[in-house]
C-alpha positions in Angstrom: 125.2 45.7 137.1 121.5 45.9 136.0 120.4 49.5 135.6 117.5 49.1 138.1 119.9 47.8 140.8 122.3 50.6 140.1 119.6 53.3 140.4 118.3 51.7 143.6 121.8 51.8 145.1 122.3 55.4 143.9 119.0 56.5 145.6 119.9 54.7 148.8 123.3 56.4 148.9 121.7 59.8 148.3 119.1 59.2 151.0 121.8 58.1 153.5 123.9 61.2 152.7 120.9 63.4 153.1 120.1 61.9 156.4 123.6 62.3 157.7 123.5 66.1 157.0 119.9 66.6 158.2 118.8 69.1 159.2 120.5 71.4 156.7 117.7 74.0 156.6 114.5 75.0 158.5 112.0 72.2 159.3 108.2 72.8 159.1 106.1 71.5 161.9 102.4 71.5 161.0 99.8 71.5 163.7 96.2 70.6 162.7 94.5 72.8 165.3 94.5 76.5 166.4 96.9 77.9 168.9 96.2 77.5 172.5 95.1 73.9 172.9 97.0 70.7 174.0 98.1 69.8 170.4 99.5 73.3 169.9 101.3 73.4 173.2 102.9 70.0 172.7 103.9 70.8 169.2 105.4 74.2 170.0 107.3 72.9 173.0 108.9 70.1 171.0 109.6 72.4 168.0 111.3 75.0 170.2 113.6 72.5 171.9 114.3 70.6 168.7 115.4 73.9 167.1 117.8 74.6 170.0 119.2 71.1 170.1 119.6 70.6 166.3 120.7 74.1 165.3 118.0 74.8 162.7 114.6 76.6 163.0 111.6 74.3 163.5 108.9 76.6 162.1 105.4 75.9 163.5 102.4 76.3 161.2 98.8 76.0 162.5 96.7 74.7 159.6 93.2 74.1 160.6 90.1 72.7 158.9 88.0 69.5 158.5 88.7 68.3 162.0 92.5 68.2 161.4 92.2 66.4 158.0 93.6 69.2 155.9 96.9 69.5 157.9 97.3 65.8 158.2 96.8 65.2 154.5 99.3 68.0 153.7 102.0 66.2 155.7 101.1 62.8 154.3 101.7 64.2 150.7 104.8 66.1 151.6 108.3 64.9 150.5 109.7 62.3 152.8 112.9 64.2 153.5 112.5 65.2 157.2 111.7 68.8 156.5 107.9 68.5 157.0 106.6 67.0 160.3 103.2 66.6 161.8 102.5 67.5 165.4 99.5 65.2 165.3 96.9 63.8 167.6 94.7 60.8 167.9 91.7 62.7 166.5 92.7 63.1 162.9 94.8 59.9 162.9 92.5 57.3 164.4 89.1 58.8 164.9 88.6 60.7 161.6 89.3 57.7 159.4 86.3 56.1 161.1 83.9 59.0 161.1 84.7 60.9 157.8 83.6 59.7 154.4 87.1 60.7 153.1 90.2 62.0 154.9 92.7 62.1 152.1 95.3 60.0 153.9 95.9 56.5 155.3 97.3 56.6 158.8 99.3 53.4 158.8 100.4 53.7 155.1 101.2 57.4 154.8 103.1 58.1 158.1 106.2 57.2 159.9 105.4 57.7 163.6 108.2 59.1 165.8 106.9 59.3 169.3 103.9 60.1 171.4 104.8 63.0 173.7 101.8 63.8 175.9 98.3 62.7 176.6 95.2 63.9 178.3 92.1 62.1 179.6 88.6 63.4 179.5 86.2 64.4 182.3 82.4 64.2 182.2 80.9 67.4 183.5 77.4 68.3 184.5 75.6 71.7 184.5 75.0 72.8 188.2 71.2 72.5 187.6 71.5 68.7 186.9 70.5 67.0 190.2 73.1 64.3 190.2 76.2 64.4 192.4 77.7 61.1 191.2 77.8 59.1 188.0 75.4 56.5 189.5 72.9 59.2 190.2 73.3 60.6 186.7 72.6 57.2 185.1 69.5 56.7 187.3 68.4 60.2 186.3 68.9 59.6 182.6 66.6 56.6 182.9 63.8 58.8 184.1 64.2 61.9 181.9 65.9 63.0 178.7 69.3 64.6 179.2 71.4 66.4 176.5 75.2 66.1 176.1 77.2 68.6 174.1 80.4 68.0 172.1 82.9 69.9 170.0 81.4 68.4 166.9 80.2 65.2 165.2 82.7 62.4 165.5 85.0 64.3 167.9 86.6 62.7 170.9 83.9 64.2 173.1 81.2 62.7 170.9 82.7 59.3 170.9 83.1 59.4 174.7 79.4 60.2 175.0 78.6 57.2 172.8 80.8 55.0 175.0 78.8 56.2 178.1 75.5 55.6 176.4 76.4 52.1 175.4 78.0 51.2 178.8 75.2 52.6 180.9 72.3 51.7 178.7 71.0 55.2 178.6 69.9 57.6 175.9 71.4 61.1 175.7 70.5 63.7 173.1 73.7 64.7 171.3 74.2 68.4 170.7 77.2 69.1 168.4 78.9 72.5 168.5 81.6 74.1 166.4 84.4 73.6 168.9 84.7 73.0 172.6 84.6 76.7 173.5 81.0 77.1 172.2 79.9 73.8 173.9 81.3 74.8 177.3 79.6 78.2 177.3 76.3 76.4 176.8 77.1 73.9 179.5 77.9 76.6 182.0 74.7 78.4 181.0 72.8 75.1 181.5 71.6 75.1 177.9 73.0 71.6 177.6 73.1 69.2 180.6 76.3 67.3 180.1 79.7 67.7 178.4 82.9 65.7 178.0 86.0 67.8 177.9 89.7 67.3 178.1 90.9 67.4 181.7 93.1 70.5 181.3 90.2 72.4 179.6 87.7 71.2 182.2 89.6 71.9 185.4 89.1 75.7 185.4 85.3 75.4 185.1 85.2 72.6 187.7 87.3 74.4 190.3 85.3 77.6 189.8 82.1 75.7 190.5 80.6 76.4 187.1 80.5 72.7 186.2 80.4 69.5 188.3 82.9 66.7 187.6 81.4 63.2 187.6 84.1 60.9 186.3 87.4 60.8 184.3 88.2 58.5 181.4 91.7 57.8 182.5 92.8 54.5 184.3 93.9 56.5 187.3 92.5 59.6 189.1 94.0 62.9 187.8 96.1 64.9 190.3 94.2 68.0 189.3 90.8 66.3 190.2 91.8 64.0 193.1 88.1 63.6 194.3 86.7 62.7 190.9 86.6 58.9 190.3 87.5 57.1 187.2 84.8 55.5 185.1 86.3 52.1 186.0 85.9 52.9 189.7 82.3 53.8 188.9 81.8 50.3 187.3 82.0 51.5 183.7 85.5 50.4 182.7 84.7 50.5 178.9 84.4 54.3 179.0 88.1 54.7 178.6 89.7 57.4 176.4 92.7 59.6 176.3 93.8 62.0 173.6 97.5 61.8 172.7 99.8 64.1 170.9 103.1 63.4 169.2 105.3 63.8 166.2 105.1 62.0 162.8 106.8 62.2 159.5 105.7 61.2 156.0 106.2 57.5 155.2 109.5 56.8 153.6 111.4 59.4 155.6 115.0 57.9 156.0 115.3 55.8 159.2 118.3 57.7 160.5 116.2 60.9 160.6 113.3 59.1 162.4 115.9 57.7 164.9 117.5 61.1 165.4 114.1 62.7 166.1 113.0 60.0 168.4 116.3 60.2 170.4 115.9 64.0 170.7 112.3 64.0 171.7 112.9 61.3 174.3 115.6 63.5 175.8 113.5 66.6 175.7 110.7 64.8 177.6 113.1 64.1 180.4 114.0 67.7 180.9 112.8 69.0 184.2 111.6 72.4 182.8 109.8 70.8 179.9 108.1 68.2 182.2 107.0 71.0 184.6 105.6 73.1 181.7 103.6 70.3 180.2 102.4 68.7 183.4 101.5 72.2 184.7 99.1 72.5 181.8 97.4 69.3 182.9 99.1 67.0 180.4 100.6 63.6 181.1 104.1 62.9 179.8 104.1 59.7 177.7 107.1 59.1 175.4 107.6 55.8 173.6 109.3 54.4 170.6 108.2 54.7 166.9 107.1 51.1 167.0 105.0 51.6 170.1 103.4 54.7 168.5 102.5 52.7 165.4 101.0 49.9 167.4 98.9 52.4 169.4 97.6 53.8 166.1 96.8 50.4 164.7 94.9 49.3 167.9 92.9 52.5 168.1 91.9 52.5 164.5 90.3 49.2 165.1 88.8 50.2 168.5 87.2 53.4 167.2 85.8 51.6 164.2 83.6 49.7 166.7 82.6 52.9 168.5 81.9 54.8 165.3 79.4 52.3 164.1 77.0 53.5 166.7 77.0 57.0 165.2 74.8 55.8 162.3 76.4 58.3 159.8 79.7 59.7 158.6 80.9 63.3 158.3 81.5 64.7 154.8 
């Protein structure tokens, strides 16, 4: 038997044996964002239940920086043995490759998607001093005077949603980037910025308290938490469509039996009544889906956001 074929068979057998005994030690779950947000909640819920179901600790590590690029690159370059996972989101995976000069990873080449778990649409909110009760009134107002729109940073979901609105409605909005959504929403509540896109879970408290006014949501259907707020499609701007999604991925080359096991476990977890209530209670939509469906979503969104990102005119370093 040729030596190369013998070594290939030996490696295949070793990988298969390792997959059959996985997990034999603690698994790292790296989250690219700070504690408290939707990516963190989704990642921690999955990690906690995976640990209980598989009998090994799934240790969560929040590793922030560069819009999620640092954590995402770390997982991309980790051993493909099932012991380092990414609780990732669309931001680093499909938006950042289009808005950063360098990310340090290739989404389709460097990852083995497992499953999308949850998603969240975005809501366009206006400062109470903006004299527009509907999206139509806002568009008309923006054609008579300059309005500003905040975001959590250049190239963020919020920024790209604003670009979608500008293109669809044929209006000009002055973009004001902040270091995070928290800073942006403070200025929106204080009317230092006129408009702001935010995730629906993050926006609802400010809307229900009357501090901000909801104008439209980017989801295809109205959100149960904002039943009186129309979708952009209902307001005749169907191209303003965006939802952030959160799921689990492994480094490319991770043995297929491990990917299959993780997918099966996550699918079961997302059907648990307590888990569904916890996630939906935080304003998140339960998604699920196979590794193949996740990969196709990543492929499609990489192409879609490439088109949107061209309107930015620059890239982040």
